[in-house]
C-alpha positions, -999 to +999 in steps of 0.1 A: +179-375+489+189-342+505+205-315+484+241-305+490+259-272+489+295-259+492+295-270+529+279-304+527+286-332+502+275-368+496+301-396+494+296-433+496+259-428+505+267-405+534+266-368+541+299-351+551+312-317+558+327-308+524+363-318+519+365-337+552+359-371+567+335-356+593+300-370+589+271-345+590+257-365+619+287-354+640+278-317+635+241-324+641+250-341+675+274-313+684+248-286+675+221-304+695+245-303+725+246-265+721+283-265+714+293-232+698+307-233+663+341-222+677+342-253+700+331-275+671+360-263+650+384-267+679+372-303+684+373-311+646+401-289+632+401-308+599+369-288+590+394-260+583+376-228+590+348-214+611+328-203+581+325-239+570+311-249+604+285-221+602+277-232+566+271-268+576+249-257+606+229-234+582+224-264+560+212-285+589+187-257+599+176-252+563+168-289+558+153-302+591+130-329+577+157-343+553+183-343+581+159-361+605+151-387+578+189-392+571+196-397+608+167-422+611+182-441+581+216-441+597+202-454+630+182-481+611+214-492+593+233-493+625+207-515+641+207-538+612+245-541+614+243-547+651+217-575+646+238-591+619+271-588+639+263-588+676+290-575+699+301-592+731+292-575+764+330-568+768+330-549+735+299-530+744+314-520+777+346-507+760+326-486+736+305-471+764+337-463+784+352-447+753+320-427+747+320-414+783+357-405+780+350-385+749+320-368+765+340-358+795+368-343+774+343-321+755+329-306+787 
């Protein structure tokens, strides 16, 4: 299990930006896309302040192996859920359209 700090906390078996419903995986993905912290805060204003975005990013950078392991575990869990509850092709298409729409809005 990864450590936590004032910027990242554990709830219900998941890692979150402290005091928010924003999963750490969201910040990891945004950071991997090279989005600047200011843009991340703008996209997720419930984080509250820019310093918290920087703190969570520092946490990600300070714990690369643990973060990778956590993301692998999340992916494995997602795959298990998908196998147990398969989605119809229509549902998959709707999710893909929604994902593309969100990606276009963040450009």
